[in-house]
C-alpha positions in Angstrom: 11.0 4.7 -1.1 7.6 6.1 0.0 6.4 6.1 -3.6 6.5 2.3 -3.6 4.7 1.8 -0.3 0.9 1.3 -0.1 -1.5 1.8 2.7 -0.3 0.1 6.0 3.3 0.0 4.8 3.3 3.7 4.1 1.7 4.4 7.6 4.6 2.4 9.2 7.2 4.2 7.1 5.6 7.6 7.9 5.8 6.9 11.6 9.5 6.2 11.6 12.2 8.7 12.6 14.0 10.3 9.7 17.2 8.4 10.5 15.3 5.0 10.3 13.7 6.0 7.0 17.2 6.4 5.5 18.6 3.2 6.9 17.5 0.1 4.9 18.0 -2.4 7.8 15.9 -0.3 10.2 13.2 0.2 7.7 13.1 -3.6 6.9 13.0 -4.4 10.6 10.1 -2.1 11.2 8.1 -3.4 8.2 8.7 -7.1 9.3 7.7 -6.3 12.8 4.4 -4.8 11.5 3.5 -7.4 9.0 5.3 -10.7 9.6 4.0 -13.5 11.7 5.9 -14.5 14.8 6.5 -18.2 15.6 3.5 -18.6 17.9 1.1 -17.0 15.4 2.5 -19.1 12.6 2.1 -22.3 14.6 -1.4 -21.4 15.6 -2.3 -20.7 11.9 -0.6 -23.9 10.8 -2.6 -25.9 13.3 -5.9 -24.5 11.9 -4.8 -24.5 8.2 -6.9 -26.8 6.0 -7.2 -27.2 2.2 -10.0 -24.7 1.3 -12.8 -25.5 -1.1 -11.6 -24.8 -4.7 -8.0 -24.2 -3.4 -5.3 -26.1 -5.4 -3.1 -28.5 -3.6 -0.1 -26.6 -4.7 -1.3 -23.3 -3.2 -2.1 -25.1 0.0 1.3 -26.7 0.2 3.1 -23.4 -0.6 1.3 -21.8 2.3 2.1 -24.7 4.7 5.8 -24.4 3.7 5.7 -20.7 4.4 4.2 -21.2 7.9 6.7 -24.0 8.7 9.6 -21.8 7.6 8.4 -19.0 10.0 8.3 -21.6 12.8 11.7 -23.1 12.0 13.7 -22.0 9.0 15.6 -25.4 9.2 12.5 -27.6 9.6 12.8 -30.9 7.7 10.5 -32.0 4.9 8.8 -34.5 7.3 7.2 -31.5 9.2 5.8 -30.1 6.0 4.6 -33.5 4.8 2.8 -34.1 8.1 1.2 -30.7 8.1 0.0 -31.1 4.5 -1.5 -34.5 5.2 -3.3 -33.3 8.3 -4.7 -30.3 6.4 -6.2 -32.4 3.6 -9.9 -33.4 3.7 -10.4 -36.6 5.8 -11.4 -38.7 2.9 -8.2 -37.8 1.0 -6.1 -38.4 4.1 -7.6 -41.9 4.5 -7.0 -42.8 0.9 -3.4 -41.6 1.1 -2.8 -43.5 4.3 -4.4 -46.7 2.9 -2.4 -46.5 -0.3 1.1 -46.4 1.2 3.4 -46.2 4.2 3.8 -42.5 4.7 7.4 -43.0 5.9 8.3 -44.3 2.5 6.8 -41.4 0.6 8.3 -38.0 -0.1 6.4 -34.8 0.1 6.3 -34.7 -3.7 4.7 -38.2 -3.8 2.0 -37.1 -1.3 1.3 -34.0 -3.4 0.8 -36.0 -6.5 -1.4 -38.5 -4.7 -3.5 -35.7 -3.2 -4.0 -34.0 -6.6 -5.0 -37.2 -8.2 -7.5 -38.1 -5.4 -9.1 -34.6 -5.4 -9.3 -34.5 -9.2 -10.9 -38.0 -9.2 -13.4 -37.0 -6.5 -14.3 -33.7 -8.2 -14.9 -35.5 -11.5 -17.3 -38.0 -9.8 -19.2 -35.1 -8.2 -19.3 -33.2 -11.5 -20.6 -36.3 -13.5 -23.4 -36.8 -10.9 -24.4 -33.1 -11.1 -24.5 -33.2 -14.9 -26.9 -36.2 -14.7 -29.2 -34.1 -12.4 -28.2 -35.8 -9.2 -26.2 -34.9 -6.2 -25.1 -36.7 -3.0 -26.5 -35.8 0.4 -24.8 -37.5 3.4 -23.8 -40.4 1.2 -27.3 -41.0 -0.3 -28.1 -40.1 -3.9 -30.9 -37.5 -4.2 -32.5 -35.6 -7.0 -31.8 -31.9 -7.3 -35.1 -31.1 -5.6 -33.9 -33.1 -2.5 -36.2 -36.1 -3.0 -34.3 -39.4 -2.3 -33.9 -41.8 -5.1 
């Protein structure tokens, strides 16, 4: 087993009693204790979790699902859906809320909408950058910062 462990995992393994090293359940428990989030830490991270720049919606949703499962393995899809919506950029949240009743939409629907809105927004920004313009606080400016 130690051949497959790297860095911190090996240090945890090396610090165990010989009997614990031979017992899979004890080894697993020790590694989980060292590396897994507890419910409070997962909830804290979930509250702070936002879609990062250049992060795909799918990666963001997978991480939100992971955190929700740590908090409550039996949590319903509504918890995940709410956490995903809150973690999206404000403009995306507003467009999703304006487009539909959230109670009538599934998590899959929300993900599709978020992808579409973000792709649409990034295409708009990309087209303006190609034309030599960018947006600054909602005002169109040239690349040198002079307002148009």
